[in-house]
C-alpha positions as a Markdown table, in Angstrom:
| # | Residue | x | y | z |
|---|---|---|---|---|
| 1 | Met | 0.0 | 0.0 | 0.0 |
| 2 | Thr | 1.2 | 3.5 | -0.8 |
| 3 | Gln | 1.7 | 5.9 | 2.0 |
| 4 | Leu | 0.1 | 9.2 | 2.8 |
| 5 | Asp | 1.9 | 12.1 | 1.1 |
| 6 | Pro | 4.5 | 13.3 | 3.6 |
| 7 | Ala | 3.5 | 16.9 | 2.9 |
| 8 | Ile | 0.0 | 16.1 | 4.2 |
| 9 | Ala | 1.1 | 13.8 | 7.0 |
| 10 | Ser | 3.4 | 16.4 | 8.4 |
| 11 | Arg | 0.5 | 18.8 | 8.9 |
| 12 | Leu | -1.7 | 16.4 | 10.9 |
| 13 | Lys | -1.9 | 16.6 | 14.6 |
| 14 | Arg | -2.9 | 13.2 | 15.7 |
| 15 | Thr | -4.2 | 11.7 | 19.0 |
| 16 | Ala | -1.9 | 9.5 | 21.0 |
| 17 | Asp | -3.4 | 6.6 | 19.1 |
| 18 | Gly | -2.4 | 8.2 | 15.7 |
| 19 | Leu | -5.9 | 9.3 | 14.7 |
| 20 | Val | -7.4 | 12.5 | 13.4 |
| 21 | Cys | -11.1 | 13.5 | 13.9 |
| 22 | Ala | -13.1 | 13.5 | 10.6 |
| 23 | Val | -16.4 | 15.2 | 10.2 |
| 24 | Ala | -18.6 | 14.2 | 7.2 |
| 25 | Gln | -20.8 | 16.9 | 5.8 |
| 26 | Gln | -23.4 | 16.6 | 3.0 |
| 27 | Arg | -22.4 | 18.4 | -0.1 |
| 28 | Gly | -24.8 | 21.2 | -1.1 |
| 29 | Thr | -26.7 | 21.4 | 2.2 |
| 30 | Gly | -23.9 | 21.6 | 4.7 |
| 31 | Glu | -25.7 | 19.0 | 6.9 |
| 32 | Val | -23.3 | 17.4 | 9.4 |
| 33 | Leu | -23.7 | 13.7 | 8.9 |
| 34 | Met | -21.3 | 12.0 | 11.3 |
| 35 | Val | -18.0 | 12.2 | 13.1 |
| 36 | Ala | -15.4 | 9.4 | 12.9 |
| 37 | Trp | -11.7 | 8.9 | 13.1 |
| 38 | Met | -9.0 | 8.3 | 10.5 |
| 39 | Asp | -5.5 | 7.0 | 10.6 |
| 40 | Asp | -3.0 | 7.9 | 7.9 |
| 41 | Ala | -3.9 | 4.8 | 5.8 |
| 42 | Ala | -7.6 | 5.6 | 5.9 |
| 43 | Leu | -6.9 | 9.2 | 4.8 |
| 44 | His | -4.7 | 8.0 | 2.0 |
| 45 | Glu | -7.3 | 5.6 | 0.8 |
| 46 | Thr | -10.0 | 8.2 | 1.0 |
| 47 | Leu | -7.9 | 10.7 | -1.0 |
| 48 | Thr | -7.0 | 8.2 | -3.7 |
| 49 | Thr | -10.4 | 6.5 | -4.1 |
| 50 | Arg | -12.9 | 9.2 | -3.2 |
| 51 | Gln | -14.7 | 6.7 | -1.0 |
| 52 | Ala | -14.8 | 7.5 | 2.7 |
| 53 | Val | -12.6 | 5.2 | 4.8 |
| 54 | Tyr | -12.4 | 5.5 | 8.6 |
| 55 | Phe | -10.7 | 3.8 | 11.5 |
| 56 | Ser | -12.8 | 2.0 | 14.1 |
| 57 | Arg | -11.4 | 2.6 | 17.6 |
| 58 | Ser | -13.5 | -0.3 | 19.0 |
| 59 | Arg | -12.6 | -2.8 | 16.3 |
| 60 | Gln | -9.1 | -1.4 | 15.8 |
| 61 | Gln | -9.4 | -1.6 | 12.0 |
| 62 | Arg | -10.1 | 0.5 | 8.9 |
| 63 | Trp | -13.6 | 0.4 | 7.4 |
| 64 | Arg | -15.0 | 1.8 | 4.1 |
| 65 | Lys | -18.3 | 3.5 | 4.7 |
| 66 | Gly | -21.1 | 1.4 | 3.1 |
| 67 | Asp | -19.2 | -1.9 | 2.7 |
| 68 | Thr | -21.7 | -3.7 | 4.8 |
| 69 | Ser | -24.7 | -1.3 | 4.8 |
| 70 | Gly | -24.6 | 0.0 | 1.2 |
| 71 | His | -24.8 | 3.5 | 2.7 |
| 72 | Thr | -21.7 | 5.0 | 0.9 |
| 73 | Gln | -20.1 | 8.4 | 1.0 |
| 74 | Tyr | -18.6 | 9.7 | -2.2 |
| 75 | Val | -16.0 | 12.3 | -1.2 |
| 76 | His | -15.9 | 15.6 | -3.2 |
| 77 | Glu | -13.5 | 17.5 | -0.9 |
| 78 | Val | -11.3 | 16.9 | 2.1 |
| 79 | Arg | -10.3 | 19.9 | 4.1 |
| 80 | Leu | -7.8 | 20.2 | 7.0 |
| 81 | Asp | -8.7 | 22.6 | 9.8 |
| 82 | Cys | -6.4 | 25.5 | 10.8 |
| 83 | Asp | -4.9 | 23.5 | 13.7 |
| 84 | Gly | -4.4 | 20.3 | 11.7 |
| 85 | Asp | -6.3 | 18.2 | 14.2 |
| 86 | Ala | -9.6 | 17.7 | 12.3 |
| 87 | Leu | -10.7 | 16.9 | 8.8 |
| 88 | Leu | -13.8 | 17.9 | 7.0 |
| 89 | Leu | -15.1 | 15.5 | 4.3 |
| 90 | Val | -17.7 | 17.0 | 1.9 |
| 91 | Val | -19.6 | 14.0 | 0.6 |
| 92 | Asp | -22.6 | 12.8 | -1.2 |
| 93 | Gln | -24.3 | 10.4 | 1.2 |
| 94 | Thr | -26.2 | 7.4 | -0.1 |
| 95 | Gly | -28.7 | 6.1 | 2.5 |
| 96 | Ala | -28.4 | 6.7 | 6.2 |
| 97 | Ala | -25.1 | 8.0 | 7.6 |
| 98 | Cys | -25.6 | 6.7 | 11.1 |
| 99 | His | -25.2 | 3.0 | 12.1 |
| 100 | Thr | -28.6 | 3.3 | 13.8 |
| 101 | Gly | -30.3 | 3.9 | 10.5 |
| 102 | Asp | -30.9 | 7.7 | 11.1 |
| 103 | Arg | -30.1 | 10.1 | 8.3 |
| 104 | Thr | -27.4 | 11.6 | 10.5 |
| 105 | Cys | -25.7 | 10.7 | 13.8 |
| 106 | Phe | -27.2 | 13.9 | 15.3 |
| 107 | Asp | -30.9 | 13.2 | 14.7 |
| 108 | Ala | -31.8 | 11.3 | 17.9 |
| 109 | Asp | -30.7 | 13.5 | 20.8 |
| 110 | Val | -31.3 | 17.3 | 20.7 |
| 111 | Leu | -30.0 | 18.8 | 23.9 |
| 112 | Leu | -30.9 | 22.4 | 23.2 |
| 113 | Lys | -33.3 | 23.8 | 20.7 |
| 114 | Asp | -34.9 | 27.1 | 19.8 |
């Protein structure tokens, strides 16, 4: 497997586990779909295939969004925040983004609302 471009890798501020926070946002609407984690290999695969790939902290392995559910994310943009510790993936979501079947991972619990 080819490695993440060193120019990109050097800009990332990772957790002690070597992960970077990744926020998936729906292209066109700006809707926040989910938050996940990426290691360098997941980011590299996402950048080269345009399919969202994340790292599962509980299973300790990479996973491609939609491989089991069919609910894929086609990646249009990947942005690095100003501190280098978070990524924004602008995606086209097919199906539910949340593993619970909700459209987003933020649909179920509203803690404060106007």
